C-alpha positions in Angstrom: 24.2 8.6 -14.0 22.5 11.6 -15.6 22.2 14.8 -13.5 18.7 14.6 -13.4 18.6 11.4 -12.4 21.1 12.0 -9.5 19.4 14.7 -8.3 16.2 12.9 -8.0 17.7 9.6 -6.2 19.5 12.3 -3.6 16.4 14.2 -3.0 14.1 11.0 -2.7 16.6 9.9 -0.1 16.8 12.9 1.6 13.0 12.9 1.8 12.5 9.5 3.1 14.3 10.4 6.1 12.4 13.6 6.6 15.0 16.2 5.6 14.2 20.0 6.1 14.3 22.5 3.9 16.1 20.8 0.9 17.8 23.5 -1.7 18.7 22.8 -4.8 22.2 24.6 -6.2 22.9 24.8 -9.5 26.3 25.8 -9.8 27.8 24.6 -12.8 28.4 28.1 -14.4 30.4 28.9 -11.1 33.0 26.0 -10.5 34.2 23.0 -12.7 34.3 21.2 -9.1 30.8 19.9 -9.3 27.5 20.7 -11.1 24.7 20.7 -8.6 24.9 21.2 -4.8 21.9 19.8 -2.5 21.3 21.7 1.1 19.3 20.1 3.7 19.0 19.5 7.5 18.5 17.5 9.8 17.3 18.1 13.2 19.8 16.6 15.3 23.4 15.5 15.0 22.0 11.9 14.7 19.7 12.8 12.0 22.4 14.6 9.9 24.5 11.1 10.2 21.6 9.0 9.3 20.2 11.2 6.1 24.1 11.3 4.6 24.2 7.7 5.1 20.9 7.0 3.3 22.1 8.8 0.5 25.4 7.1 0.6 23.4 3.5 0.4 20.9 4.9 -1.9 24.0 6.4 -4.4 25.7 2.9 -3.8 22.3 0.8 -4.6 22.1 2.3 -8.2 25.7 1.7 -9.1 27.4 5.2 -7.6 30.3 5.0 -5.5 30.5 8.4 -3.3 33.6 9.9 -4.3 33.9 11.1 -0.3 32.2 11.6 2.9 33.3 14.5 5.2 32.4 14.4 8.5 31.2 11.6 10.1 28.6 10.1 13.6 28.3 13.5 15.9 29.0 15.6 13.3 26.5 19.1 12.4 27.8 19.0 9.1 28.5 16.1 6.8 29.1 16.3 3.3 28.9 14.0 0.6 30.7 13.8 -2.7 28.9 12.1 -5.2 31.2 13.5 -8.2 28.7 15.7 -10.7 26.7 16.5 -7.2 27.6 17.2 -3.7 25.1 16.9 -0.6 25.9 18.9 2.3 23.5 17.8 5.4 23.6 20.2 8.3 22.2 21.4 11.7 20.4 24.5 11.2 22.5 26.2 13.3 25.4 25.5 11.1 23.7 26.0 7.6 22.2 29.8 9.2 26.0 30.2 10.3 27.9 29.1 6.5 24.6 30.0 4.5 26.1 28.3 1.5 22.9 29.1 -0.5 23.5 32.6 -0.5 27.3 32.3 -0.8 27.2 30.2 -4.0 24.4 32.8 -5.3 26.9 35.6 -4.7 29.6 34.3 -6.7 29.9 35.8 -10.5 29.3 32.8 -13.0 32.3 32.5 -15.6 30.5 34.5 -18.3 30.5 37.6 -15.6 33.9 37.7 -14.6 35.5 41.2 -15.0 38.8 42.2 -16.0 40.8 43.9 -13.0 43.5 46.4 -14.0 44.2 49.2 -15.9 45.8 50.4 -19.1 
């Protein structure tokens, strides 16, 4: 599935169950692990789990088998790895603590690496 279609599928799935503060991060220039990250908040551990489960269900219905899911029932953070897109669903306090949006925004892209060392 093309990244745009995958992004739409994930965002729609999150919005179906009223995820809060959905953010899209293009990390393709920062890492080879994934191209996109979606970060969203749930209102309770039950809501976080339901949001992640809904993303997995929608992905499978579209023929996409998640590569992995970390953190399950009762978790304050669930990660769904869809290959080219990774979804992080968190409680607001956990999201604020780890601040993934700022973390990934502050990393230098591959084109910005500077050589260290001397002559």
